[in-house]
C-alpha positions in Angstrom: -22.7 6.4 8.3 -20.4 3.9 6.6 -17.7 1.9 8.4 -14.2 2.7 7.9 -11.9 0.2 6.5 -9.3 -1.3 8.1 -6.1 -1.1 7.4 -3.6 -3.8 8.2 0.3 -3.2 8.2 3.4 -4.3 9.3 5.3 -2.2 11.8 7.8 -1.0 8.5 4.8 -0.3 6.4 3.5 2.1 9.1 6.7 3.6 10.0 7.2 4.4 6.4 3.3 6.3 6.5 4.8 8.2 9.6 7.9 9.5 7.8 5.7 10.5 4.6 3.1 12.5 7.3 6.1 13.9 9.0 7.4 14.9 5.7 4.2 16.5 4.1 3.1 18.4 7.3 6.8 19.9 7.7 8.8 20.4 4.8 6.0 20.2 1.9 4.0 22.3 4.0 6.3 25.1 4.1 7.5 24.7 0.7 4.0 25.0 -0.4 3.4 28.3 1.9 6.6 30.2 0.1 5.3 29.7 -3.2 1.7 30.9 -2.7 3.8 33.9 -1.0 5.6 34.7 -3.7 3.0 34.0 -6.1 0.9 36.7 -4.7 3.8 38.9 -4.7 3.0 38.9 -8.7 -0.1 40.6 -8.2 -3.7 39.9 -9.7 -4.6 36.6 -8.7 -7.8 36.2 -11.5 -5.3 35.4 -14.2 -1.9 34.1 -11.9 -1.2 30.2 -12.9 1.6 30.2 -10.7 -1.1 31.2 -8.1 -3.4 28.5 -9.0 -0.6 25.5 -9.5 0.4 26.0 -5.5 -3.0 26.2 -4.3 -3.9 23.2 -6.5 -0.3 21.1 -4.9 -1.7 22.9 -1.6 -4.9 21.0 -1.8 -3.5 17.5 -3.1 -1.1 17.5 0.1 -3.6 18.1 2.6 -5.3 15.8 0.7 -2.6 12.7 1.2 -2.2 14.2 4.7 -5.9 13.3 6.1 -5.7 9.7 3.9 -2.5 9.1 6.1 -4.0 10.1 8.8 -7.0 8.2 8.6 -4.8 5.0 7.2 -2.7 5.1 10.8 -5.9 5.8 13.0 -7.3 2.5 11.6 -4.2 0.5 11.4 -4.2 -3.1 12.6 -0.9 -4.2 13.0 0.2 -7.2 11.2 1.7 -9.7 14.3 4.6 -11.6 13.1 3.6 -15.4 13.5 7.1 -17.2 13.3 5.7 -20.3 14.5 3.7 -22.0 11.5 4.8 -21.4 8.3 3.0 -24.1 7.0 0.2 -22.2 6.2 0.0 -18.3 4.0 -1.4 -15.5 6.4 -1.3 -11.8 6.0 2.4 -10.6 6.9 4.0 -13.7 5.5 5.9 -14.4 2.1 4.7 -17.3 -0.2 6.1 -18.7 -2.8 4.6 -20.8 -5.4 5.4 -22.0 -8.9 2.4 -22.1 -11.7 1.7 -25.2 -12.7 2.7 -27.1 -15.0 5.7 -24.8 -16.7 7.0 -24.6 -13.0 7.8 -20.8 -12.9 8.4 -20.0 -9.6 7.2 -16.3 -7.8 7.5 -14.9 -4.2 5.4 -12.5 -2.5 4.9 -10.7 0.3 1.0 -10.2 1.8 0.9 -7.1 3.6 -2.6 -4.7 3.6 -3.6 -2.4 0.9 -1.6 0.7 2.2 1.8 -0.8 1.7 1.2 -3.1 -1.7 3.7 -2.8 -4.1 3.6 -5.2 -6.6 7.4 -4.1 -8.1 8.6 -4.8 -4.8 6.8 -7.7 -4.5 3.9 -6.8 -1.6 0.4 -7.9 -2.7 -2.6 -6.7 -1.2 -4.4 -8.8 1.2 -7.4 -7.5 -0.6 -6.0 -8.8 -4.5 -7.5 -11.6 -6.1 -4.0 -13.8 -5.7 -3.5 -12.6 -2.2 -7.3 -14.2 -1.4 -7.0 -17.5 -3.2 -3.7 -18.0 -0.9 -4.6 -17.0 2.4 -5.4 -20.1 4.4 -4.1 -22.5 2.3 -0.9 -25.0 3.1 2.7 -25.5 1.8 1.9 -28.4 -1.0 -1.3 -27.5 -1.7 -2.3 -26.4 -5.3 -4.8 -23.3 -5.5 -6.6 -22.2 -8.8 -6.0 -18.3 -8.6 -8.2 -15.7 -10.7 -6.0 -13.1 -12.6 -6.5 -10.2 -15.2 -5.1 -12.8 -17.6 -7.2 -15.7 -17.0 -7.3 -18.1 -14.2 -3.7 -19.9 -13.3 -3.2 -22.5 -11.1 -0.3 -22.6 -9.0 1.0 -24.7 -5.7 2.8 -23.5 -3.1 6.0 -24.3 -2.6 6.9 -22.4 1.1 6.0 -20.3 3.3 8.2 -17.8 5.5 
């Protein structure tokens, strides 16, 4: 049997998943059951596209519920370490500048369940995070990106 993947997450990330799970189990399930009921009233199910669409949506929602329940079951909470802000670690924000041009960027390293690059949250499994984890302020680090390797200097960890 395959070993289950551990899901690192912050308290905020866990709360968001619990809210989504509650919404799916209550509101979405009820909506879909009602759609299936209405579609059944149209008669012959073999050529009923509304029924098929509602059943597909039901399967998707049930799959997502299972996925969220598994993520929560295997969750490992990221503890906030407010004392050591010199080393990049899971749950911390890191500001760095690209060398040599000095363009600054900031990301928070979170578990894959919370990852949202547009919000500045990158997965601890990403090549960027893997390159930065364990490094200290002032260090120059080579980061492997899809666009090629870049060198960055760590400016701040918070």
